[in-house]
N, C-alpha and C positions, 0 to 999 in steps of 0.2 A: 169765060167763066160764068157759071150759072149763079143766079141770085140766091137760090136755096139748095140745100143738100139733104137728100133723103137716103137712108141706108136700110137695106133689107138685112136683118140680123141673121136670119135663117129662113129657109123656105123649102117647100116640097113640090113646087110646080116646075115644069120643064123649062120655063123661061119667064121673064118679067117684062116682056115687050109691051103688054097692055099697060102696066104700071108706068113704064118709061114714057110711053106716049101721053098718058094722062098728066104726068108730072111735068113734061116738057111744055105743056100749055101754060104753066105758071113760071116758067124758066127755072125749073128745079132739076138738078142732076140726080141720078139714081145709081148707087153703088150696091153691090151684092157681096156681103161677107160670106165666108166659107162655112158658117154655122158654128164656129168656135167662139167662145167668149173673147179670147184674145183678139181675133180678127174683127169681131163686131165692135169692140172698144177702140181698136186702132182706127177703123173707118168711121165709127160713130161719134167719137169724142167731140168733133166740131160740126156734127149734123144738126139740122133744124128739126128733123123728125126721124123716127124709126118705124119700120114696118116689121112686125114680129110674128113668128108662128109658135115655136116651142121653147126657144132659148130663155132660160130663167133670167129675169131682170130684177136684181135686188138693190139694197141700199148702196152697196159697193159700186154697182154699175151707175146708178143715178148720180153718185158723188163725182164720177169722172166725166159725165156729159156736160160740156160747157155751154151748149146753145140749144139743146133739145127742148122743144115745147110740147111735143105730143109723141106718144107711142100708140100706134094703131095696130091692133091685133087682127090677124087674118081669121081668127076663129071666134067661137061663140063665148068663150070664157076668158077670164083674166087670172087664172090660178097661178100662172108662172110669173106674174108681175107683182112686186111688192107695192101695193097701192098707197100705203102710208109713206113710203120712201119717195114715190113718184109725187105725191101731193106736196111733201116737204120741199122737193126740188122744183116745184112749180110746173110739173109736167102733167098734162092731161092724158088719161088713158082711155082709149075707146076700143070697141070690139065690133064684130059684125054678127049680131045675134041671130040672124036668119041664114047663116051660111050652111052649106052642106059639104059633104066629103068630096063632092065633085067640084071642079073649078068652073064656076059660072061667072060671066062678066060682072054681075052685080057685086060679087065679093071683092075683087080688087078695086072696082070703081068706088064702093063705099069706103073701103080702107083708104084709098088715095084721096078721096074727096075730103075726108077728115084731116088728112095731112095737109092738104092744100089750104084749108081754112086756118089751121094753126100757123102754117108758114106765112100766110098773109096777115098774121097778127090779129086774128079774130078776137073780138072783145070777150071778156070773161062771161058776159051774159050769153053769147053765142056758144061758148064752150059748155056752159052749164046746161043750155038747152039741148045740145047734142047728147050730153050725159043723161039728161032726164028722159029723152026719147028712146034711148037704147038701154038704159040701166047700166051703162058703163061706169066703171070706177066705184061701184058700190059693192 
């Protein structure tokens, strides 16, 4: 059994092998939900981190996440994430501000690296620095 659990709530890429490899380096398992809210919650309820594309994450979702410390968005915005609810739940929200519509290795790498930091219980100062450098969560 892995030390950490990361769930992809929804995604548009053909596979998640790059993410799986990156997360394996910190002993994190990766599960992929089918893109529905029900499946994302079923898989993500005990996850340490979520990788998210388009699925809306609101106060109801955050209230059901028992261990989540970070939501890392694959995209440039956070419009689909209720930032107030995330903050109240103690969940850091990040994004990849320089992503493009094509899948390039930096996009999943940046997304996963933020998950890795949170899974490793990065200090609040580190989380704040990540937010400040990307504009995430504002």
